[in-house]
C-alpha positions as CSV (number, residue, x, y, z in Angstrom):
1,M,0.3,-11.5,-6.6
2,D,0.8,-11.6,-2.8
3,I,2.1,-8.8,-0.6
4,L,3.2,-9.6,2.9
5,V,2.0,-7.7,6.0
6,L,5.1,-7.4,8.1
7,K,5.0,-7.8,11.9
8,K,6.3,-4.5,13.0
9,N,5.8,-2.3,16.1
10,D,6.7,1.1,14.4
11,T,4.6,4.1,15.3
12,I,2.5,5.8,12.7
13,K,5.0,8.7,12.8
14,E,7.9,6.3,12.0
15,M,5.9,4.7,9.2
16,L,5.2,8.1,7.7
17,S,8.9,8.9,7.8
18,K,9.6,5.6,6.0
19,L,6.9,6.4,3.5
20,D,8.5,9.7,2.7
21,E,11.8,7.9,2.2
22,E,10.3,5.4,-0.2
23,V,8.4,8.0,-2.3
24,L,11.8,9.8,-2.8
25,E,13.3,6.5,-3.9
26,V,10.5,6.1,-6.5
27,I,11.2,9.6,-7.8
28,H,14.9,8.8,-8.1
29,A,14.3,5.5,-9.9
30,A,11.9,7.2,-12.3
31,T,14.5,9.9,-13.0
32,A,17.0,7.2,-13.9
33,E,14.3,5.7,-16.2
34,N,14.8,2.2,-14.9
35,E,11.4,0.6,-15.1
36,E,12.3,-2.5,-13.0
37,R,13.7,-0.3,-10.2
38,V,10.7,1.9,-10.4
39,A,8.4,-1.1,-9.9
40,E,10.5,-2.3,-7.0
41,E,10.4,1.1,-5.3
42,V,6.7,1.4,-5.9
43,F,6.2,-2.0,-4.1
44,D,8.4,-0.7,-1.2
45,T,6.0,2.3,-1.0
46,I,2.9,0.0,-1.2
47,Q,4.5,-2.2,1.5
48,V,4.7,0.8,3.9
49,C,1.2,1.9,3.0
50,I,-0.1,-1.6,3.7
51,G,1.6,-1.5,7.1
52,I,0.0,1.8,7.9
53,L,-3.5,0.4,6.9
54,D,-2.8,-2.6,9.1
55,K,-1.8,-0.4,12.1
56,L,-4.9,1.7,11.6
57,E,-7.1,-1.4,11.4
58,R,-5.6,-2.6,14.7
59,F,-6.6,0.8,16.2
60,G,-10.2,0.2,15.1
61,A,-10.4,1.9,11.7
62,D,-12.8,0.4,9.2
63,I,-10.4,-0.3,6.3
64,K,-12.9,-2.0,4.1
65,G,-15.4,0.8,4.5
66,S,-12.6,3.4,3.8
67,L,-11.7,1.6,0.6
68,E,-15.4,1.4,-0.5
69,R,-15.8,5.2,0.2
70,H,-12.6,5.8,-1.7
71,N,-13.7,3.9,-4.8
72,K,-17.1,5.5,-4.7
73,K,-15.5,9.0,-4.6
74,L,-13.4,8.1,-7.7
75,L,-16.4,7.0,-9.6
76,E,-18.4,10.0,-8.6
77,R,-15.6,12.2,-9.9
78,G,-16.0,10.6,-13.3
79,W,-12.9,8.3,-13.2
80,E,-13.1,5.2,-15.4
81,Y,-11.1,2.1,-14.6
82,E,-9.4,-0.6,-16.6
83,K,-9.2,-3.3,-14.0
84,V,-9.9,-4.2,-10.4
85,I,-7.3,-5.6,-8.0
86,H,-8.9,-7.9,-5.4
87,I,-7.5,-7.8,-1.9
88,N,-8.0,-10.9,0.1
89,V,-6.7,-10.8,3.7
90,V,-5.5,-14.2,4.9
91,R,-4.4,-14.4,8.5
92,G,-2.3,-16.9,10.2
93,E,-1.3,-19.1,7.3
94,A,2.2,-19.8,6.3
95,Y,3.3,-18.0,3.1
96,E,4.6,-20.3,0.4
97,G,5.2,-17.7,-2.3
């Protein structure tokens, strides 16, 4: 699976507003009990979160380190996991789907 990182110039505040909108759409889709729509709305939410992470990285945030600390925190709290999703950032290549 691939997810695109969109070229956008939104501010963090604008992105957070969009995130709020997308989360509400997930809730509405879940209320309608439409699994495919829920999945689409969750991906819209993930898309916004990816954009926020990309913006933070451009501001100098250590995204890889943040993810490592996040995973460590989950394990230290006793969470078990079923699988791992690998994220591989590829820059400047044409997406072919």
